Structures are given as C-alpha cells and as structure tokens.
BALOBA-1460 file (C-alpha; in Angstrom, 3 decimals):
// residues 200
<rec num="1" residu="m" x="21.761" y="-8.142" z="-15.155"/>
<rec num="2" residu="a" x="22.094" y="-9.828" z="-11.651"/>
<rec num="3" residu="s" x="19.739" y="-12.469" z="-13.339"/>
<rec num="4" residu="e" x="16.996" y="-13.113" z="-15.654"/>
<rec num="5" residu="p" x="13.042" y="-13.329" z="-13.757"/>
<rec num="6" residu="k" x="12.716" y="-16.542" z="-14.846"/>
<rec num="7" residu="d" x="15.587" y="-17.489" z="-11.313"/>
<rec num="8" residu="l" x="13.442" y="-14.938" z="-9.155"/>
<rec num="9" residu="v" x="12.242" y="-16.790" z="-6.092"/>
<rec num="10" residu="p" x="10.158" y="-15.372" z="-3.237"/>
<rec num="11" residu="i" x="12.592" y="-15.490" z="0.406"/>
<rec num="12" residu="e" x="10.165" y="-15.810" z="1.950"/>
<rec num="13" residu="a" x="8.014" y="-19.216" z="0.218"/>
<rec num="14" residu="a" x="6.237" y="-20.142" z="2.786"/>
<rec num="15" residu="t" x="4.213" y="-16.778" z="3.079"/>
<rec num="16" residu="q" x="1.232" y="-17.754" z="1.059"/>
<rec num="17" residu="a" x="-1.112" y="-15.114" z="-0.785"/>
<rec num="18" residu="d" x="-4.654" y="-14.959" z="1.413"/>
<rec num="19" residu="l" x="-8.112" y="-14.528" z="-0.277"/>
<rec num="20" residu="y" x="-8.415" y="-10.798" z="-0.342"/>
<rec num="21" residu="e" x="-4.742" y="-10.754" z="-2.294"/>
<rec num="22" residu="r" x="-5.376" y="-13.741" z="-5.044"/>
<rec num="23" residu="k" x="-8.522" y="-11.711" z="-5.812"/>
<rec num="24" residu="y" x="-7.400" y="-7.744" z="-5.628"/>
<rec num="25" residu="m" x="-3.835" y="-8.050" z="-6.132"/>
<rec num="26" residu="a" x="-2.998" y="-10.502" z="-9.033"/>
<rec num="27" residu="g" x="0.907" y="-9.956" z="-9.561"/>
<rec num="28" residu="e" x="3.336" y="-10.095" z="-12.190"/>
<rec num="29" residu="g" x="5.427" y="-13.365" z="-12.655"/>
<rec num="30" residu="v" x="6.285" y="-14.571" z="-9.710"/>
<rec num="31" residu="v" x="5.368" y="-12.933" z="-6.097"/>
<rec num="32" residu="l" x="8.732" y="-11.915" z="-4.375"/>
<rec num="33" residu="f" x="7.748" y="-10.319" z="-1.306"/>
<rec num="34" residu="r" x="4.473" y="-9.352" z="0.775"/>
<rec num="35" residu="d" x="3.980" y="-7.322" z="3.857"/>
<rec num="36" residu="k" x="0.813" y="-6.515" z="5.605"/>
<rec num="37" residu="s" x="0.755" y="-3.888" z="8.544"/>
<rec num="38" residu="r" x="-2.238" y="-4.149" z="10.660"/>
<rec num="39" residu="a" x="-4.125" y="-1.349" z="12.386"/>
<rec num="40" residu="p" x="-2.950" y="-1.325" z="15.817"/>
<rec num="41" residu="w" x="-5.600" y="-2.126" z="18.536"/>
<rec num="42" residu="p" x="-6.171" y="1.626" z="19.177"/>
<rec num="43" residu="l" x="-7.330" y="2.232" z="15.968"/>
<rec num="44" residu="h" x="-9.888" y="-0.664" z="16.298"/>
<rec num="45" residu="a" x="-11.246" y="0.608" z="20.078"/>
<rec num="46" residu="l" x="-12.110" y="3.983" z="17.923"/>
<rec num="47" residu="f" x="-14.301" y="2.215" z="15.280"/>
<rec num="48" residu="l" x="-15.791" y="0.140" z="17.845"/>
<rec num="49" residu="g" x="-16.548" y="3.491" z="20.519"/>
<rec num="50" residu="l" x="-17.936" y="5.330" z="17.430"/>
<rec num="51" residu="m" x="-19.952" y="2.412" z="16.569"/>
<rec num="52" residu="a" x="-21.718" y="1.765" z="19.824"/>
<rec num="53" residu="a" x="-21.792" y="5.968" z="20.337"/>
<rec num="54" residu="m" x="-24.061" y="5.688" z="17.580"/>
<rec num="55" residu="m" x="-26.366" y="2.292" z="18.445"/>
<rec num="56" residu="v" x="-27.076" y="4.161" z="22.124"/>
<rec num="57" residu="a" x="-27.567" y="7.842" z="20.355"/>
<rec num="58" residu="s" x="-30.208" y="6.131" z="18.048"/>
<rec num="59" residu="v" x="-31.595" y="4.145" z="21.223"/>
<rec num="60" residu="a" x="-31.931" y="7.636" z="23.206"/>
<rec num="61" residu="t" x="-33.393" y="10.012" z="20.619"/>
<rec num="62" residu="a" x="-35.674" y="7.033" z="19.191"/>
<rec num="63" residu="a" x="-33.689" y="7.688" z="15.861"/>
<rec num="64" residu="p" x="-33.001" y="4.086" z="14.574"/>
<rec num="65" residu="f" x="-32.101" y="5.746" z="11.140"/>
<rec num="66" residu="g" x="-28.769" y="6.950" z="11.935"/>
<rec num="67" residu="a" x="-27.292" y="3.574" z="13.468"/>
<rec num="68" residu="l" x="-29.032" y="1.916" z="10.198"/>
<rec num="69" residu="v" x="-26.552" y="3.876" z="8.260"/>
<rec num="70" residu="g" x="-23.783" y="4.855" z="10.082"/>
<rec num="71" residu="v" x="-22.783" y="1.715" z="11.706"/>
<rec num="72" residu="p" x="-22.593" y="-0.703" z="8.210"/>
<rec num="73" residu="s" x="-21.037" y="2.694" z="6.989"/>
<rec num="74" residu="l" x="-18.490" y="3.050" z="9.661"/>
<rec num="75" residu="a" x="-18.009" y="-0.812" z="9.610"/>
<rec num="76" residu="i" x="-16.397" y="-1.127" z="6.040"/>
<rec num="77" residu="v" x="-14.675" y="1.740" z="6.540"/>
<rec num="78" residu="w" x="-12.850" y="-0.191" z="8.924"/>
<rec num="79" residu="l" x="-12.796" y="-3.127" z="7.148"/>
<rec num="80" residu="f" x="-11.117" y="-1.195" z="4.435"/>
<rec num="81" residu="f" x="-8.446" y="0.477" z="6.179"/>
<rec num="82" residu="a" x="-7.551" y="-2.295" z="8.595"/>
<rec num="83" residu="i" x="-5.022" y="-3.592" z="6.863"/>
<rec num="84" residu="l" x="-2.148" y="-2.327" z="4.257"/>
<rec num="85" residu="r" x="-1.032" y="-4.386" z="2.030"/>
<rec num="86" residu="v" x="2.533" y="-4.758" z="-0.213"/>
<rec num="87" residu="t" x="3.718" y="-7.096" z="-3.148"/>
<rec num="88" residu="v" x="6.977" y="-6.929" z="-4.781"/>
<rec num="89" residu="s" x="6.383" y="-9.377" z="-7.887"/>
<rec num="90" residu="e" x="8.920" y="-9.621" z="-11.063"/>
<rec num="91" residu="g" x="6.245" y="-7.180" z="-12.903"/>
<rec num="92" residu="a" x="5.049" y="-4.474" z="-10.386"/>
<rec num="93" residu="v" x="4.855" y="-3.088" z="-6.680"/>
<rec num="94" residu="n" x="1.233" y="-3.636" z="-5.791"/>
<rec num="95" residu="v" x="-0.205" y="-1.369" z="-3.317"/>
<rec num="96" residu="q" x="-3.752" y="-1.785" z="-1.696"/>
<rec num="97" residu="y" x="-5.214" y="0.166" z="1.184"/>
<rec num="98" residu="g" x="-8.735" y="-0.934" z="1.222"/>
<rec num="99" residu="l" x="-9.533" y="-1.262" z="-2.209"/>
<rec num="100" residu="f" x="-7.545" y="1.881" z="-3.087"/>
<rec num="101" residu="g" x="-3.486" y="1.722" z="-4.254"/>
<rec num="102" residu="p" x="-1.276" y="2.179" z="-6.850"/>
<rec num="103" residu="k" x="0.408" y="-0.870" z="-8.658"/>
<rec num="104" residu="i" x="3.888" y="0.370" z="-10.235"/>
<rec num="105" residu="p" x="5.152" y="-1.356" z="-12.840"/>
<rec num="106" residu="i" x="8.954" y="-2.641" z="-11.739"/>
<rec num="107" residu="a" x="10.040" y="-1.037" z="-14.968"/>
<rec num="108" residu="a" x="9.055" y="2.509" z="-14.262"/>
<rec num="109" residu="i" x="10.502" y="2.664" z="-11.010"/>
<rec num="110" residu="e" x="13.690" y="5.135" z="-11.080"/>
<rec num="111" residu="s" x="15.178" y="4.346" z="-7.245"/>
<rec num="112" residu="a" x="13.483" y="2.687" z="-3.638"/>
<rec num="113" residu="e" x="14.786" y="3.067" z="-0.698"/>
<rec num="114" residu="p" x="14.362" y="2.742" z="2.799"/>
<rec num="115" residu="v" x="13.476" y="5.835" z="4.899"/>
<rec num="116" residu="t" x="12.180" y="7.535" z="7.502"/>
<rec num="117" residu="y" x="9.080" y="9.985" z="7.880"/>
<rec num="118" residu="d" x="7.682" y="12.040" z="10.049"/>
<rec num="119" residu="w" x="3.680" y="11.541" z="9.661"/>
<rec num="120" residu="k" x="3.012" y="15.238" z="11.118"/>
<rec num="121" residu="r" x="4.625" y="16.150" z="6.689"/>
<rec num="122" residu="f" x="1.727" y="14.273" z="5.825"/>
<rec num="123" residu="g" x="-0.907" y="15.199" z="8.369"/>
<rec num="124" residu="g" x="-1.402" y="11.723" z="9.871"/>
<rec num="125" residu="w" x="-1.963" y="8.131" z="8.899"/>
<rec num="126" residu="g" x="-3.472" y="6.261" z="5.389"/>
<rec num="127" residu="i" x="-3.693" y="7.598" z="2.009"/>
<rec num="128" residu="k" x="-1.895" y="11.232" z="2.152"/>
<rec num="129" residu="r" x="-0.058" y="13.766" z="-0.574"/>
<rec num="130" residu="s" x="2.286" y="15.923" z="1.089"/>
<rec num="131" residu="l" x="2.296" y="19.663" z="0.246"/>
<rec num="132" residu="a" x="5.455" y="18.476" z="-1.821"/>
<rec num="133" residu="g" x="3.620" y="15.934" z="-4.428"/>
<rec num="134" residu="e" x="4.830" y="13.028" z="-2.512"/>
<rec num="135" residu="w" x="1.937" y="10.055" z="-2.050"/>
<rec num="136" residu="i" x="1.742" y="8.030" z="1.168"/>
<rec num="137" residu="y" x="0.580" y="4.927" z="2.123"/>
<rec num="138" residu="n" x="1.141" y="4.459" z="6.077"/>
<rec num="139" residu="m" x="-0.112" y="2.700" z="9.449"/>
<rec num="140" residu="p" x="-0.094" y="3.939" z="12.971"/>
<rec num="141" residu="g" x="2.625" y="1.400" z="13.949"/>
<rec num="142" residu="d" x="5.067" y="1.614" z="11.119"/>
<rec num="143" residu="g" x="7.693" y="3.772" z="13.312"/>
<rec num="144" residu="g" x="8.157" y="6.186" z="10.479"/>
<rec num="145" residu="h" x="9.695" y="3.548" z="8.192"/>
<rec num="146" residu="a" x="8.646" y="3.457" z="5.010"/>
<rec num="147" residu="v" x="10.069" y="2.657" z="1.407"/>
<rec num="148" residu="k" x="10.377" y="5.758" z="-0.648"/>
<rec num="149" residu="i" x="9.820" y="4.629" z="-4.310"/>
<rec num="150" residu="v" x="10.340" y="7.023" z="-7.644"/>
<rec num="151" residu="w" x="9.172" y="6.215" z="-10.763"/>
<rec num="152" residu="r" x="7.946" y="7.616" z="-13.910"/>
<rec num="153" residu="d" x="4.019" y="7.383" z="-15.095"/>
<rec num="154" residu="a" x="2.498" y="6.843" z="-18.409"/>
<rec num="155" residu="k" x="3.438" y="10.503" z="-19.285"/>
<rec num="156" residu="g" x="6.793" y="10.417" z="-18.036"/>
<rec num="157" residu="r" x="6.391" y="12.103" z="-15.225"/>
<rec num="158" residu="r" x="8.094" y="11.948" z="-12.100"/>
<rec num="159" residu="r" x="6.063" y="10.605" z="-9.431"/>
<rec num="160" residu="t" x="7.309" y="9.850" z="-5.701"/>
<rec num="161" residu="t" x="5.630" y="7.459" z="-3.358"/>
<rec num="162" residu="l" x="6.382" y="6.311" z="0.262"/>
<rec num="163" residu="i" x="4.975" y="2.816" z="1.332"/>
<rec num="164" residu="g" x="5.131" y="2.583" z="5.054"/>
<rec num="165" residu="s" x="5.843" y="-0.790" z="6.415"/>
<rec num="166" residu="r" x="8.271" y="-2.052" z="9.505"/>
<rec num="167" residu="q" x="10.332" y="-4.504" z="7.181"/>
<rec num="168" residu="s" x="11.057" y="-1.402" z="5.190"/>
<rec num="169" residu="t" x="14.800" y="-2.516" z="4.150"/>
<rec num="170" residu="q" x="13.383" y="-6.011" z="3.066"/>
<rec num="171" residu="l" x="10.564" y="-4.634" z="0.816"/>
<rec num="172" residu="a" x="12.826" y="-2.309" z="-0.538"/>
<rec num="173" residu="a" x="15.535" y="-4.951" z="-1.574"/>
<rec num="174" residu="q" x="13.033" y="-7.145" z="-3.443"/>
<rec num="175" residu="i" x="12.677" y="-3.910" z="-5.638"/>
<rec num="176" residu="g" x="15.952" y="-3.661" z="-5.731"/>
<rec num="177" residu="r" x="16.240" y="-7.580" z="-7.027"/>
<rec num="178" residu="a" x="13.129" y="-7.096" z="-9.243"/>
<rec num="179" residu="r" x="14.672" y="-4.492" z="-11.192"/>
<rec num="180" residu="a" x="18.106" y="-5.930" z="-11.302"/>
<rec num="181" residu="a" x="16.298" y="-9.222" z="-12.915"/>
<rec num="182" residu="l" x="14.612" y="-7.149" z="-15.804"/>
<rec num="183" residu="p" x="15.567" y="-7.963" z="-19.133"/>
<rec num="184" residu="p" x="18.178" y="-5.295" z="-21.183"/>
<rec num="185" residu="g" x="16.566" y="-2.443" z="-22.127"/>
<rec num="186" residu="a" x="13.826" y="-2.294" z="-19.729"/>
<rec num="187" residu="g" x="15.093" y="0.573" z="-17.664"/>
<rec num="188" residu="a" x="12.887" y="3.042" z="-15.417"/>
<rec num="189" residu="g" x="10.604" y="4.294" z="-17.924"/>
<rec num="190" residu="a" x="10.364" y="1.407" z="-20.206"/>
<rec num="191" residu="a" x="6.705" y="0.246" z="-19.699"/>
<rec num="192" residu="a" x="4.110" y="3.245" z="-18.664"/>
<rec num="193" residu="l" x="1.885" y="3.405" z="-15.757"/>
<rec num="194" residu="p" x="-1.764" y="3.634" z="-16.370"/>
<rec num="195" residu="a" x="-3.785" y="6.677" z="-14.916"/>
<rec num="196" residu="s" x="-4.390" y="5.930" z="-10.984"/>
<rec num="197" residu="d" x="-5.430" y="7.634" z="-8.078"/>
<rec num="198" residu="e" x="-2.282" y="9.077" z="-7.974"/>
<rec num="199" residu="d" x="-2.995" y="11.040" z="-11.330"/>
<rec num="200" residu="r" x="-6.371" y="12.380" z="-9.971"/>
C-alpha cells in the first residue's frame, strides 16, 4: 500500500468546506478533494423565465394561486439543482445534487477512471439512469467529462456510477489515492454500502 490513511492530506488545502458541505456532506476522515459544478447561465435564465411567465399568467387571469404555488416550487428545484457537489475523503466518495446522491465507501470501489460520455445516452443532465443501468450525476457544461466508478453494494451487486466533472482526471486520481491508502484486507467490497437512491 502507498501510505496509511493518517498520512493522507488534501491536495488543495486552501479549498474550504462551505456551510452546505459541513451540514449535509460530512466526510469520513480527511477530505482529499472537493469539486463543485455550477449550473450555466442559460439554465438560470430558463428558471427565471418560467417564474416570470407564471407571475404574468397569474396577473392576466386574476388567479394568483398558480403563481403562489408554482414560483416557490420552481425556486426550490432551482436551488437544489444549481450545484453538483463531490467530495473524496479517506472513507467515501460523496455526491450531492441538491439533497440527492450516493455516498460510496472507498473500500467498496473496484475502479475509478476518467471517461468521456455522450449526454444523449442518458437522456440529458441531472440525475439519470441509462438503459444499461448506469447512473450519472452531471451538469450542463462539463464538456462530457466524468469519472466512472464501479463498486459493489451491500448485497454484492456491481454498480456503475458516473460523476460529471471538468476535473475528472484529478477526481479519479484522488479516489485512487484513497483506495491505495486503505489498510490491508480492505479491498473492493470489504465495506457494505447501505441502501441508497440507486437501489430504488
């Protein structure tokens, strides 16, 4: 093994966890790497346009109920899906798209490699599943770059998860670094992953 987990230190020590990460993405040990993919401006413009259209329609029809329900609902969806967050810690790869995403134990990972993907195979962006059963968490603007993680769930089933990221090479390297630092005997499948969104 390359090193023990206690020797692992973040590559980008200056990058600090924000409030959301501290509250909802508690790592397991030292966080080695974090990545945030933000929605591009056309997506923000789309949400703003939809909310404006709802308000105009409610004024024109003198029916404010639609806007009172629709605008806050759209705002919540917009807020949740404006950022795709990924952290790699000593113990897990944590993916959060809004409040959704898997937490994959490092010891359950068989491989992690940077790949390029075609968004059409998954039917767009967001949280998608291909016909082959692969899950992807991606954001428009990642240029088709992702990390493909093959791992075993709690029942021993092989799963494949792609994480869209412009920093796919660095992300894959840090996952490899965490895997190399696992203690002896903690290979792929040694840690069970609890039930997650991907089991449903």
